[in-house]
C-alpha positions as CSV (number, residue, x, y, z in Angstrom):
1,M,156.7,-92.4,-91.7
2,K,156.5,-89.5,-93.8
3,E,158.6,-90.0,-97.2
4,G,157.0,-87.8,-99.7
5,K,156.6,-84.2,-100.5
6,D,153.6,-82.3,-99.0
7,L,151.0,-82.1,-101.7
8,N,147.7,-80.1,-101.9
9,L,144.7,-82.5,-102.0
10,T,143.2,-80.8,-104.9
11,D,146.6,-81.7,-106.8
12,L,146.5,-85.4,-105.6
13,A,142.8,-85.8,-106.7
14,K,143.6,-84.9,-110.3
15,H,145.3,-88.4,-110.6
16,I,142.0,-90.5,-110.1
17,Q,138.6,-90.4,-111.4
18,L,136.1,-89.2,-108.7
19,I,132.5,-90.2,-108.5
20,N,131.6,-87.4,-106.3
21,Q,132.4,-83.7,-106.5
22,L,135.4,-82.7,-104.0
23,S,134.7,-80.1,-101.8
24,N,137.0,-78.3,-99.0
25,S,140.3,-79.5,-100.8
26,D,142.8,-77.0,-99.9
27,I,144.4,-79.3,-97.6
28,N,148.0,-80.4,-97.3
29,V,148.5,-84.3,-97.5
30,T,151.6,-85.5,-95.7
31,H,151.4,-89.2,-95.9
32,V,149.2,-91.6,-98.0
33,T,148.2,-95.3,-96.6
34,T,145.8,-98.3,-96.7
35,D,146.6,-99.3,-93.1
36,S,144.8,-97.5,-90.4
37,R,147.4,-98.2,-88.0
38,E,149.7,-96.2,-89.8
39,V,148.0,-93.0,-90.1
40,V,149.4,-89.9,-88.5
41,P,148.2,-86.1,-88.8
42,G,148.0,-85.2,-92.4
43,T,147.3,-88.7,-93.9
44,L,145.2,-89.5,-96.9
45,F,143.6,-92.7,-95.9
46,V,142.8,-95.1,-98.9
47,A,139.8,-97.6,-97.7
48,I,140.4,-100.8,-99.5
49,K,137.8,-104.0,-98.9
50,G,140.1,-106.9,-98.4
51,Y,139.4,-110.5,-98.0
52,T,139.5,-110.6,-94.2
53,V,139.3,-106.8,-93.5
54,D,137.4,-104.0,-95.0
55,G,139.2,-101.0,-94.6
56,H,135.9,-98.9,-94.7
57,D,135.4,-100.1,-91.3
58,Y,138.6,-98.1,-90.1
59,A,137.7,-95.0,-91.6
60,A,136.6,-93.5,-88.4
61,T,139.8,-94.8,-86.6
62,A,141.7,-92.9,-89.3
63,V,140.1,-89.6,-88.9
64,E,140.7,-90.2,-85.1
65,R,144.5,-90.5,-85.7
66,G,144.7,-87.5,-87.7
67,A,143.5,-88.4,-91.6
68,V,142.8,-85.1,-93.3
69,A,140.9,-87.0,-96.0
70,I,139.4,-90.5,-97.0
71,V,139.3,-92.2,-100.3
72,S,136.7,-94.9,-100.5
73,E,134.2,-96.8,-102.9
74,R,131.1,-95.7,-101.2
75,P,130.4,-92.4,-99.2
76,L,131.2,-92.4,-95.8
77,D,129.7,-90.2,-93.0
78,V,133.3,-88.6,-91.9
79,P,134.2,-85.1,-90.8
80,V,136.8,-84.9,-93.6
81,P,136.7,-84.8,-97.3
82,N,135.5,-88.0,-98.9
83,L,136.9,-88.8,-102.3
84,V,134.6,-91.7,-103.7
85,V,136.1,-93.8,-106.4
86,R,134.9,-96.8,-108.4
87,D,138.1,-99.0,-107.2
88,S,140.2,-97.7,-104.3
89,S,142.8,-100.4,-104.9
90,R,143.6,-98.9,-108.3
91,A,143.3,-95.3,-106.9
92,V,145.9,-95.8,-104.1
93,G,148.6,-96.9,-106.6
94,L,148.0,-93.7,-108.6
95,L,147.9,-91.5,-105.7
96,A,151.0,-92.9,-104.0
97,S,152.8,-92.8,-107.2
98,A,152.0,-89.3,-107.6
99,F,152.6,-88.3,-104.0
100,Y,156.2,-89.9,-103.8
101,G,157.1,-88.1,-107.0
102,Y,156.8,-91.1,-109.5
103,P,159.9,-92.9,-108.3
104,S,159.8,-95.9,-110.5
105,E,160.1,-93.5,-113.6
106,Q,163.6,-92.2,-112.3
107,M,165.1,-95.9,-111.9
108,R,165.2,-98.7,-114.2
109,M,162.6,-101.1,-113.3
110,F,162.9,-104.7,-114.1
111,G,159.6,-106.8,-113.3
112,I,159.8,-110.7,-113.3
113,T,156.4,-112.6,-113.3
114,G,155.6,-116.3,-113.7
115,T,154.7,-119.4,-111.3
116,N,158.2,-120.6,-110.5
117,G,161.6,-118.9,-110.9
118,K,160.9,-115.3,-109.8
119,T,162.9,-115.0,-106.8
120,T,166.0,-116.8,-108.4
121,T,165.8,-114.5,-111.6
122,T,165.4,-111.3,-109.8
123,T,168.3,-112.3,-107.6
124,I,170.5,-113.3,-110.5
125,L,169.7,-109.8,-111.9
126,R,170.6,-108.1,-108.9
127,D,173.8,-109.9,-108.3
128,V,175.0,-109.5,-112.0
129,L,174.2,-105.9,-112.0
130,A,175.9,-105.3,-108.5
131,E,179.0,-107.3,-109.9
132,L,178.7,-104.7,-112.9
133,G,179.0,-101.7,-110.3
134,H,175.3,-100.7,-110.2
135,S,173.4,-99.5,-107.1
136,T,170.6,-101.9,-106.7
137,G,167.2,-102.6,-105.1
138,L,165.5,-106.0,-104.9
139,I,161.7,-106.6,-104.0
140,G,160.7,-110.0,-103.7
141,T,159.7,-113.1,-101.7
142,V,162.8,-113.7,-99.7
143,E,163.8,-110.2,-98.9
144,V,163.7,-106.4,-99.8
145,R,167.0,-105.1,-100.2
146,I,168.1,-101.6,-100.6
147,N,171.9,-101.6,-101.8
148,D,173.3,-103.9,-99.0
149,R,170.4,-103.1,-96.3
150,V,167.9,-105.9,-96.0
151,V,164.3,-105.4,-94.9
152,P,161.9,-108.2,-94.3
153,S,159.1,-108.4,-97.0
154,K,155.5,-108.8,-96.2
155,N,154.1,-109.6,-99.6
156,T,155.7,-110.9,-102.8
157,T,154.3,-107.7,-104.2
158,P,153.7,-105.1,-101.7
159,Q,150.5,-103.2,-101.2
160,S,150.8,-100.0,-103.5
161,S,151.2,-97.3,-100.9
162,E,154.0,-99.4,-99.3
163,L,155.5,-100.3,-102.8
164,Q,155.7,-96.5,-103.8
165,Q,157.1,-95.4,-100.3
166,L,159.7,-98.2,-100.9
167,L,160.7,-97.2,-104.3
168,A,161.0,-93.4,-103.0
169,Q,163.3,-94.7,-100.5
170,M,165.2,-96.5,-102.9
171,K,165.7,-93.7,-105.1
172,A,166.8,-91.4,-102.0
173,E,169.4,-93.9,-101.3
174,G,171.0,-93.9,-105.0
175,V,169.5,-97.0,-106.2
176,T,169.6,-96.9,-110.2
177,D,168.3,-100.6,-110.9
178,V,165.3,-102.3,-109.3
179,M,164.5,-105.8,-109.7
180,M,161.0,-106.8,-108.6
181,E,159.0,-110.1,-108.5
182,V,155.4,-109.3,-109.7
183,S,153.0,-111.9,-108.4
184,S,149.5,-112.7,-109.8
185,H,148.0,-111.8,-106.8
186,G,149.8,-108.4,-106.8
187,L,148.6,-107.8,-110.4
188,E,145.0,-108.9,-109.9
189,L,144.8,-106.4,-106.9
190,G,146.3,-103.5,-108.6
191,R,149.2,-103.1,-106.6
192,V,151.8,-102.2,-109.3
193,I,149.6,-99.6,-110.9
194,G,151.3,-96.3,-110.7
195,T,154.8,-98.4,-111.2
196,D,156.7,-97.8,-114.7
197,F,158.5,-101.0,-115.7
198,D,161.2,-100.7,-118.4
199,I,162.1,-104.5,-119.0
200,V,159.7,-107.1,-117.9
201,G,160.2,-110.8,-118.1
202,F,158.0,-114.2,-117.9
203,T,159.4,-117.5,-116.3
204,N,156.7,-119.9,-116.9
205,L,153.0,-120.7,-116.2
206,T,152.1,-123.9,-114.2
207,H,149.4,-124.9,-111.6
208,D,149.2,-122.6,-108.5
209,H,147.0,-120.2,-106.8
210,L,143.5,-121.5,-108.1
211,D,142.3,-120.9,-104.5
212,F,142.5,-117.2,-105.4
213,H,141.9,-117.2,-109.1
214,G,139.6,-119.7,-109.6
215,T,140.4,-121.0,-113.0
216,F,143.7,-121.5,-114.8
217,D,142.6,-119.1,-117.5
218,N,142.2,-116.3,-115.0
219,Y,145.5,-117.0,-113.2
220,A,147.1,-116.8,-116.8
221,R,145.1,-113.6,-117.5
222,A,146.3,-111.9,-114.4
223,K,150.0,-112.7,-115.0
224,G,149.3,-110.9,-118.5
225,L,148.4,-107.8,-117.0
226,L,152.0,-107.1,-116.3
227,F,152.7,-107.3,-120.3
228,A,149.7,-105.4,-121.1
229,Q,150.5,-102.4,-118.6
230,L,154.0,-102.1,-119.9
231,G,152.8,-99.1,-122.0
232,Q,152.6,-98.1,-125.7
233,I,154.9,-95.3,-126.2
234,A,157.4,-96.6,-128.7
235,S,160.0,-94.3,-128.1
236,R,160.6,-95.4,-124.3
237,G,162.1,-98.7,-125.6
238,K,160.5,-101.1,-123.4
239,V,161.0,-104.7,-123.6
240,A,159.0,-108.1,-122.7
241,V,161.3,-111.1,-122.4
242,L,159.4,-114.5,-122.8
243,N,159.9,-118.0,-122.7
244,A,159.7,-119.4,-126.3
245,D,159.4,-123.0,-124.6
246,D,156.1,-121.8,-122.8
247,P,153.0,-121.8,-124.9
248,Y,151.7,-118.9,-122.7
249,S,154.4,-116.7,-124.2
250,K,152.3,-116.5,-127.4
251,L,149.4,-115.1,-125.5
252,Y,151.6,-112.5,-123.7
253,E,153.3,-111.4,-126.9
254,T,149.9,-110.3,-128.2
255,M,149.0,-108.6,-124.9
256,T,152.0,-106.1,-125.1
257,G,153.0,-103.3,-127.3
258,A,156.6,-103.4,-126.0
259,R,159.4,-105.1,-128.2
260,V,159.5,-108.6,-127.5
261,M,162.8,-110.7,-126.9
262,T,162.6,-114.5,-126.6
263,Y,164.6,-117.3,-124.8
264,G,164.7,-120.9,-124.5
265,I,166.2,-124.3,-124.9
266,D,164.1,-126.2,-127.0
267,A,162.0,-123.7,-129.3
268,P,164.0,-121.3,-131.4
269,A,164.7,-118.2,-129.5
270,D,166.6,-114.8,-129.5
271,V,168.7,-116.2,-126.4
272,L,169.3,-119.9,-126.7
273,A,171.0,-122.5,-124.5
274,T,172.6,-125.6,-126.0
275,N,174.9,-128.4,-124.9
276,I,173.8,-128.2,-121.5
277,V,175.9,-130.5,-119.0
278,Q,174.7,-130.7,-115.1
279,T,176.4,-132.0,-112.2
280,L,175.5,-131.6,-108.4
281,S,177.6,-128.7,-108.1
282,D,177.3,-126.5,-111.2
283,T,175.7,-126.5,-114.7
284,S,177.8,-125.5,-118.1
285,F,176.2,-124.5,-121.5
286,H,176.7,-122.4,-124.5
287,L,174.8,-119.1,-124.8
288,H,173.8,-118.0,-128.2
289,Y,172.6,-114.6,-129.1
290,Q,172.7,-112.7,-132.4
291,G,175.5,-114.7,-133.9
292,E,177.6,-114.8,-130.8
293,S,178.0,-118.4,-129.0
294,L,179.9,-118.1,-125.7
295,P,180.4,-120.9,-122.9
296,V,179.4,-120.3,-119.4
297,T,179.4,-122.3,-116.2
298,V,177.2,-121.3,-113.4
299,Q,177.1,-122.4,-109.7
300,F,173.4,-123.3,-110.2
301,I,172.1,-126.8,-110.5
302,G,169.1,-127.9,-112.6
303,R,167.7,-127.3,-116.1
304,F,165.2,-125.0,-114.5
305,N,168.1,-122.6,-113.3
306,V,169.1,-122.7,-117.0
307,Y,165.7,-121.0,-117.9
308,N,166.3,-118.6,-115.0
309,I,169.8,-117.5,-116.2
310,L,168.4,-117.1,-119.8
311,L,165.7,-114.9,-118.7
312,A,167.9,-112.7,-116.6
313,T,170.5,-112.6,-119.7
314,G,167.7,-111.7,-122.0
315,C,166.8,-108.8,-119.5
316,L,170.3,-107.8,-119.3
317,L,170.7,-107.7,-122.9
318,A,167.7,-105.7,-123.4
319,A,169.2,-103.2,-121.1
320,G,172.1,-102.8,-123.4
321,Y,174.9,-105.1,-122.0
322,S,177.3,-107.3,-124.0
323,L,176.9,-110.8,-123.7
324,A,180.6,-111.5,-122.5
325,K,180.2,-109.0,-119.7
326,I,176.8,-110.8,-118.5
327,I,178.7,-114.1,-118.6
328,E,181.5,-113.0,-116.7
329,A,179.2,-111.7,-114.0
330,L,177.1,-114.9,-114.2
331,E,180.1,-116.9,-113.5
332,A,180.9,-115.0,-110.2
333,I,177.5,-115.2,-108.4
334,H,175.7,-117.9,-106.3
335,P,172.1,-119.3,-106.1
336,A,169.5,-117.5,-104.1
337,K,168.7,-118.3,-100.7
338,G,166.1,-121.4,-100.4
339,R,166.6,-122.5,-104.2
340,M,168.2,-125.8,-104.1
341,Q,170.3,-124.4,-101.3
342,R,173.0,-126.8,-99.9
343,L,172.6,-126.7,-96.2
344,D,175.7,-126.4,-94.2
345,V,175.7,-130.1,-92.8
346,P,179.2,-131.5,-93.5
347,G,179.5,-135.0,-94.8
348,Y,175.7,-135.0,-95.7
349,N,173.7,-133.8,-99.0
350,V,170.8,-131.8,-97.6
351,Y,169.0,-129.2,-99.8
352,A,166.2,-126.8,-99.0
353,D,164.1,-125.7,-101.7
354,Y,160.8,-123.5,-102.1
355,A,159.2,-125.9,-104.2
356,H,155.3,-126.0,-103.6
357,T,153.8,-126.8,-106.9
358,P,153.8,-129.8,-109.1
359,D,156.0,-128.3,-111.8
360,G,158.2,-126.9,-109.1
361,I,158.8,-130.2,-107.5
362,E,159.6,-131.7,-110.9
363,Q,162.1,-129.3,-111.5
364,C,163.6,-129.6,-108.2
365,L,164.1,-133.2,-108.2
366,K,165.0,-133.5,-112.0
367,S,168.0,-131.2,-111.1
368,L,169.4,-134.1,-109.0
369,V,171.0,-135.6,-112.3
370,G,172.8,-139.0,-111.7
371,V,171.3,-139.7,-108.5
372,P,169.4,-143.0,-108.3
373,K,165.8,-142.7,-107.3
374,E,166.2,-144.9,-104.3
375,D,169.0,-142.6,-102.9
376,I,166.5,-139.4,-102.8
377,I,164.6,-138.6,-99.6
378,F,162.1,-136.0,-100.3
379,L,160.2,-133.7,-97.8
380,I,157.2,-132.4,-99.3
381,G,154.4,-130.1,-97.7
382,T,151.6,-127.5,-98.6
383,G,149.7,-124.7,-97.2
384,G,146.4,-125.2,-95.4
385,N,143.4,-123.3,-96.5
386,R,144.9,-122.9,-100.0
387,D,144.4,-124.6,-103.5
388,V,143.6,-128.3,-102.8
389,T,143.6,-129.2,-106.6
390,K,147.4,-129.3,-107.0
391,R,147.8,-131.9,-103.8
392,P,147.5,-135.2,-105.7
393,T,149.9,-133.9,-108.6
394,M,152.2,-133.0,-106.0
395,G,152.1,-136.1,-104.6
396,Q,152.5,-138.0,-108.1
397,M,155.5,-135.9,-109.0
398,A,157.1,-136.7,-105.7
399,S,156.9,-140.5,-106.0
400,K,157.9,-140.1,-109.7
401,Y,161.4,-138.9,-109.0
402,A,162.1,-139.8,-105.2
403,G,162.3,-143.1,-103.6
404,T,161.4,-142.2,-100.0
405,V,158.7,-139.3,-99.7
406,V,158.1,-137.6,-96.2
407,I,154.7,-135.9,-96.6
408,T,154.0,-132.9,-94.1
409,T,152.6,-129.6,-94.1
410,D,153.9,-126.2,-95.0
411,D,151.8,-123.2,-93.5
412,P,148.6,-125.1,-92.1
413,R,146.9,-122.2,-91.1
414,F,143.5,-123.5,-89.7
415,E,143.5,-126.7,-91.9
416,A,144.0,-130.1,-90.1
417,Y,147.2,-131.8,-90.6
418,D,145.8,-134.9,-92.0
419,S,143.7,-133.3,-94.5
420,I,146.7,-131.5,-96.0
421,T,148.9,-134.7,-96.0
422,S,146.1,-137.0,-97.3
423,G,145.5,-134.8,-100.3
424,I,149.5,-135.2,-101.5
425,A,149.3,-139.1,-100.4
426,S,146.1,-139.5,-102.7
427,G,148.5,-139.0,-105.7
428,M,151.3,-141.3,-104.6
429,T,152.2,-143.9,-107.2
430,H,154.5,-145.8,-104.8
431,D,154.0,-146.9,-101.0
432,N,157.5,-145.8,-99.6
433,F,156.1,-142.7,-98.1
434,V,155.2,-141.4,-94.4
435,E,152.5,-138.8,-93.4
436,I,154.0,-136.6,-90.5
437,G,151.7,-133.7,-90.3
438,D,153.9,-131.7,-87.7
439,R,156.6,-130.2,-90.0
440,E,159.3,-130.0,-87.3
441,E,158.8,-133.7,-86.4
442,A,158.7,-134.3,-90.2
443,V,162.0,-132.7,-90.7
444,R,163.4,-134.3,-88.0
445,Y,162.5,-137.9,-89.4
446,A,163.6,-136.9,-93.0
447,A,167.1,-135.8,-91.3
448,S,167.4,-139.3,-89.6
449,L,167.3,-140.9,-93.0
450,A,170.3,-138.9,-94.0
451,K,173.4,-140.8,-95.1
452,P,176.8,-139.4,-96.9
453,T,175.6,-141.6,-99.8
454,N,172.0,-140.3,-100.3
455,I,170.5,-136.8,-100.7
456,V,167.8,-135.3,-98.7
457,V,165.6,-132.5,-100.0
458,L,163.5,-130.2,-97.7
459,A,160.8,-128.5,-99.9
460,G,158.1,-126.0,-99.5
461,K,159.5,-123.5,-97.1
462,G,162.9,-122.8,-98.8
463,H,164.3,-119.5,-97.1
464,E,161.5,-119.1,-94.7
465,K,162.2,-119.6,-91.0
466,Y,158.7,-119.9,-89.7
467,Q,155.5,-121.8,-90.0
468,I,152.1,-120.3,-90.1
469,I,149.8,-122.3,-87.6
470,G,146.3,-120.6,-87.1
471,N,147.1,-117.0,-87.8
472,E,150.6,-117.1,-85.9
473,K,154.0,-117.1,-87.3
474,I,155.9,-120.1,-85.4
475,P,159.6,-120.0,-85.5
476,L,161.0,-122.7,-87.5
477,D,164.6,-123.2,-88.6
478,E,164.9,-126.2,-90.5
479,E,168.7,-126.0,-91.0
480,K,169.2,-126.1,-87.4
481,I,167.0,-129.0,-86.7
482,V,168.9,-130.9,-89.5
483,R,172.2,-130.2,-88.1
484,A,171.1,-131.1,-84.4
485,T,169.6,-134.2,-85.6
486,I,172.2,-135.5,-87.6
487,L,174.8,-134.7,-84.7
488,K,172.6,-136.5,-82.4
489,M,172.3,-139.5,-84.6
490,E,176.3,-139.6,-85.2
491,E,176.9,-139.5,-81.3
492,S,174.7,-142.4,-80.8
C-alpha cells in the first residue's frame, strides 16, 4: 500500500551511505519495504538478512514483482539499480523516514523501554492524554491503536519501513501524540533508526532475552541505545525519564545528552511516591514533585504499577502538564489488558498477567497483598526455543509466593513440553506443584482449583488469545476456558 510521496531514487539515496556508485538513478520510488510479498511496481526493496530468512535471496522475486531498485549489503545480479550499503537494517529506517516525510518529527513521540512495564506505561500515557483531549497513537505488544481504531501488531517494535508507514498513517489521521514500546530487539536491530523521540522512559532491567543478546551486559547496552539516540540538540528540549531505584539508570544517564528526570519510591527522585497503601482493587499513595504533594488513588494493583504510574507521570510532567491535571486523569483510567487483569468470572478471583520473567512473576505475586500464600494458585509457563537460563529462577519465584503452582508452557514452538516445564520445576522450593505441558489442559486444571475464597493467576500470555506451537498460531482463549470449567464444576 502506497502511503508516502513519490520520490526520486537520487534524492532518497542521499540519506544513506553507499559503498558503490549509483547509476541510472532517475527513477521514481512509490513504496519502500523489506518484505518481497509487499512489493508493487515502483517499490524500493531493502534486503535484510534475518535469523531465519535472508532478504537478499528474494531480490530477484522483488524485481519480478516490480521493484525499481534494490538496497543490499552485497552486490546483486539484478537488472535494476543496486544500492550497496554496510547495514541494510540501518539504511531502511533512514530511507523510510525520508520517504514518508519524517512523520515522527511532526508528532510528539514518547518511547518506553525496559524489561517489564512497557505495555502498562504506554497504555497509561495514551489513556491519560486521551482523557486530556488529545488525539493519540499507540504502538506496542498488545495492540497498535490509531485514535479509536485497533490494528493487530506483529512485533513489539515494528520493522522500520512498517513503523514509518504506520507513523505516516497516524499523522494523516490527526494524531498529535504517539506512545511506543521500544524493545531491546528493536533497538539492536535498528528498527527505530529514523524515528525522532521527544521523551523517553526506562522502566527497569531484569533477566530476559539472553537467548538473543547473549549476556546481560549486551541486553543492558541494547536498552541504552534509546537514550543514546535521543539527540544532542539542546534547543529541542528532549527528556529522559529514569528509574532512580534501578541501578542501570546511572548508566543510561551517562549515555544521553538529554535533560534527565528521575522517579522512584526508595531513592531520592524528582517524582516520588510515598505512603503507598495497596488493596486487591486499587492503590493509594502521595505523589511529590517540585514541592507539591498530592494524594492519588488508582484502579491498578501492585507496587510495580506504582512505578509504571510514576514513569508515566514523569513523562507527562516533562511534556508540560500540571501534577493536578495528571492525577485527575490517572484516577479515571483502567489497567491495560492482560496486566493483572481480573477476568469476568462472577464469584471467583481469577487474574491474567503477562509475567514471563523472574522479576515479572515476583512483582505480579507480590501485588496480591494480604492474600495467604496457601490461597494462591499460580499458573506459569515460558516459551520454547528461548532463554532457558531464566527458567529455574521463575520456578523459585513462583514457589516463594504461591502455595500451589501449575507449570506449563507459553509458546512451546519446536521444543518438547517436558523440556520446558522441567526447567521451571528445577527451581521449585516446595513440592505442591504439577507439570502439565499442554497449556489448555493446564489452564483447565488451574481453573478447577478455583474457589470463591482463593485466587488463581494465569501468567505468561496476558492479553494474547493464541499459542505458538511449531510455527503455527493456535487459538487459545484462556478466559473462555476458565469460565467453561468453573460453570461445569458448579453444575456438578
